[in-house]
ROSE-4610 file (N, C-alpha, C; in Angstrom, 1 decimal, always signed):
// ROSE-4610
residu = [M/M/M/Y/Y/Y/A/A/A/C/C/C/L/L/L/C/C/C/K/K/K/G/G/G/V/V/V/T/T/T/D/D/D/A/A/A/Q/Q/Q/V/V/V/R/R/R/A/A/A/A/A/A/V/V/V/G/G/G/A/A/A/G/G/G/A/A/A/R/R/R/N/N/N/V/V/V/D/D/D/D/D/D/L/L/L/S/S/S/L/L/L/I/I/I/C/C/C/E/E/E/A/A/A/G/G/G/A/A/A/G/G/G/C/C/C/G/G/G/G/G/G/C/C/C/H/H/H/R/R/R/L/L/L/L/L/L/A/A/A/R/R/R/L/L/L/L/L/L/S/S/S/G/G/G/R/R/R/G/G/G/P/P/P/T/T/T/M/M/M/C/C/C/P/P/P/E/E/E/K/K/K/D/D/D/R/R/R/T/T/T/P/P/P/A/A/A/A/A/A]
num = [1/1/1/2/2/2/3/3/3/4/4/4/5/5/5/6/6/6/7/7/7/8/8/8/9/9/9/10/10/10/11/11/11/12/12/12/13/13/13/14/14/14/15/15/15/16/16/16/17/17/17/18/18/18/19/19/19/20/20/20/21/21/21/22/22/22/23/23/23/24/24/24/25/25/25/26/26/26/27/27/27/28/28/28/29/29/29/30/30/30/31/31/31/32/32/32/33/33/33/34/34/34/35/35/35/36/36/36/37/37/37/38/38/38/39/39/39/40/40/40/41/41/41/42/42/42/43/43/43/44/44/44/45/45/45/46/46/46/47/47/47/48/48/48/49/49/49/50/50/50/51/51/51/52/52/52/53/53/53/54/54/54/55/55/55/56/56/56/57/57/57/58/58/58/59/59/59/60/60/60/61/61/61/62/62/62/63/63/63/64/64/64/65/65/65/66/66/66]
x = [-100.2/-98.5/-97.9/-97.1/-96.5/-96.2/-96.4/-96.3/-95.3/-94.9/-94.2/-93.5/-92.2/-92.1/-91.7/-90.8/-90.4/-91.6/-93.1/-94.2/-95.3/-95.1/-95.7/-97.1/-97.1/-98.4/-98.6/-99.9/-100.3/-100.3/-100.8/-101.3/-102.9/-103.5/-104.8/-105.0/-104.1/-104.0/-103.8/-103.1/-102.5/-103.5/-104.5/-105.7/-106.6/-106.7/-108.0/-107.6/-106.2/-105.5/-106.3/-105.9/-106.1/-107.6/-108.7/-110.0/-110.5/-109.5/-109.7/-108.9/-108.3/-107.9/-106.5/-105.6/-104.1/-104.1/-103.2/-103.1/-101.7/-100.5/-99.1/-98.6/-96.8/-96.5/-96.6/-96.8/-96.5/-97.9/-99.2/-100.8/-100.3/-99.8/-99.9/-99.2/-98.4/-97.3/-98.2/-98.7/-99.9/-101.2/-101.3/-102.7/-102.5/-101.7/-101.5/-99.8/-99.0/-97.5/-96.6/-97.5/-96.8/-95.6/-94.3/-93.4/-92.8/-92.9/-92.6/-90.9/-90.4/-89.1/-88.3/-87.9/-86.2/-86.7/-87.9/-88.2/-88.1/-87.6/-87.3/-89.0/-89.7/-91.4/-91.9/-91.1/-91.9/-92.0/-91.5/-91.8/-93.0/-93.2/-94.4/-95.6/-95.2/-96.6/-97.1/-96.0/-96.3/-97.6/-97.0/-97.7/-99.2/-99.5/-100.9/-101.5/-100.9/-101.4/-101.9/-100.9/-101.7/-102.6/-103.1/-104.0/-103.5/-102.1/-101.9/-100.9/-100.9/-100.5/-99.2/-98.5/-97.1/-96.7/-95.4/-94.9/-94.2/-94.1/-93.4/-91.9/-91.2/-90.1/-90.2/-89.7/-89.7/-88.6/-87.5/-86.1/-86.4/-87.5/-88.0/-89.2/-89.3/-90.7/-89.7/-89.7/-89.6/-90.3/-91.5/-92.1/-91.3/-91.3/-90.6/-91.1/-90.2/-90.8/-91.3/-92.7/-93.3/-92.4]
y = [+103.3/+103.5/+103.5/+103.7/+103.6/+105.1/+106.3/+107.5/+107.3/+106.5/+106.6/+104.9/+104.7/+103.0/+102.9/+103.8/+103.6/+102.3/+103.5/+103.2/+102.2/+101.9/+101.1/+102.0/+103.1/+103.5/+104.4/+104.2/+104.1/+105.6/+106.4/+107.3/+107.6/+106.4/+106.7/+106.7/+106.4/+106.1/+107.6/+108.4/+109.7/+110.7/+110.2/+111.1/+111.0/+109.7/+109.5/+110.0/+110.1/+111.2/+112.7/+113.1/+114.5/+114.9/+113.9/+114.0/+114.0/+113.2/+113.0/+114.3/+115.4/+116.5/+116.8/+115.9/+115.8/+117.2/+118.1/+119.3/+119.6/+118.6/+118.5/+117.4/+117.4/+116.3/+115.3/+116.4/+115.9/+115.2/+116.1/+115.5/+114.2/+114.3/+112.7/+111.7/+111.6/+110.9/+110.9/+111.3/+110.9/+110.2/+110.5/+109.7/+108.6/+108.1/+107.0/+106.8/+107.7/+107.3/+107.5/+108.0/+108.5/+109.6/+109.4/+110.4/+110.1/+109.5/+109.2/+108.4/+107.5/+106.9/+108.2/+108.0/+108.7/+110.0/+110.5/+111.7/+111.9/+110.8/+110.8/+111.1/+111.0/+111.1/+112.4/+113.2/+114.5/+115.2/+115.6/+116.2/+116.0/+114.5/+113.8/+113.9/+113.9/+114.3/+115.4/+116.4/+117.6/+118.2/+117.4/+117.5/+116.9/+115.8/+115.0/+115.5/+116.9/+117.5/+118.6/+119.4/+120.5/+120.0/+118.3/+118.2/+117.9/+118.2/+117.6/+116.4/+116.0/+114.5/+114.1/+113.3/+113.0/+113.5/+113.6/+113.9/+112.6/+112.6/+111.6/+112.0/+112.9/+113.7/+114.2/+113.1/+113.5/+114.6/+114.6/+114.8/+116.6/+117.0/+118.5/+118.8/+118.3/+118.4/+119.6/+120.9/+122.0/+121.9/+121.3/+121.4/+121.5/+122.6/+122.4/+121.1/+120.5/+120.1/+120.1/+119.6/+120.3/+120.2]
z = [-19.7/-19.7/-18.0/-17.8/-16.4/-16.2/-15.0/-15.0/-14.1/-12.7/-11.9/-11.9/-12.4/-12.6/-11.0/-10.2/-8.7/-8.1/-8.4/-7.3/-8.6/-9.5/-10.3/-10.7/-10.6/-10.8/-12.6/-13.0/-14.0/-14.5/-15.7/-15.8/-15.2/-15.5/-15.2/-13.7/-13.1/-11.9/-11.2/-11.9/-11.5/-11.7/-13.2/-13.4/-12.3/-11.9/-10.9/-9.8/-9.3/-8.1/-8.3/-9.5/-9.8/-9.5/-10.1/-10.2/-8.3/-7.5/-6.2/-5.7/-6.3/-5.5/-5.7/-6.2/-5.9/-6.9/-6.3/-7.1/-7.3/-6.9/-6.9/-6.7/-7.1/-7.0/-5.4/-4.6/-3.0/-2.7/-3.5/-3.3/-3.9/-5.1/-6.0/-5.0/-4.5/-3.7/-2.4/-1.9/-0.8/-0.8/-2.4/-2.5/-3.3/-4.3/-4.8/-4.9/-4.5/-4.4/-5.6/-6.8/-8.0/-7.2/-7.8/-7.9/-6.1/-5.5/-4.2/-4.1/-5.2/-5.5/-5.8/-7.0/-7.2/-8.1/-8.5/-8.7/-10.1/-10.7/-12.4/-13.1/-12.9/-13.2/-13.0/-12.4/-11.7/-12.9/-13.6/-15.3/-15.9/-16.0/-16.4/-15.7/-14.3/-13.1/-13.6/-13.6/-13.5/-15.1/-15.7/-17.5/-17.2/-16.6/-16.2/-15.3/-14.1/-13.3/-14.0/-15.1/-15.7/-16.9/-16.9/-17.9/-19.3/-19.6/-20.7/-20.7/-21.6/-22.0/-21.9/-22.0/-22.1/-23.7/-23.5/-24.8/-25.4/-27.2/-27.5/-27.1/-27.3/-26.9/-25.8/-24.7/-23.3/-23.2/-23.8/-23.9/-24.2/-25.0/-25.4/-24.5/-23.8/-22.5/-21.5/-21.5/-20.8/-19.4/-19.1/-18.2/-16.6/-16.0/-14.6/-14.0/-13.1/-12.0/-11.0/-10.5/-9.4/-7.9]
């Protein structure tokens, strides 16, 4: 699944970046460019950074953007 549409980054790429040391959205932007576009993906990226997967109801996701 795409985690960042602006940059075409998948959740697998985000998880790989986390494995490579990414700890926040700024790190992800540097490593794989996720989150470097419009910012609409920041909540999902925060969930992936914390080790939680995406929810089926993103409007109920209250994870603050990083």
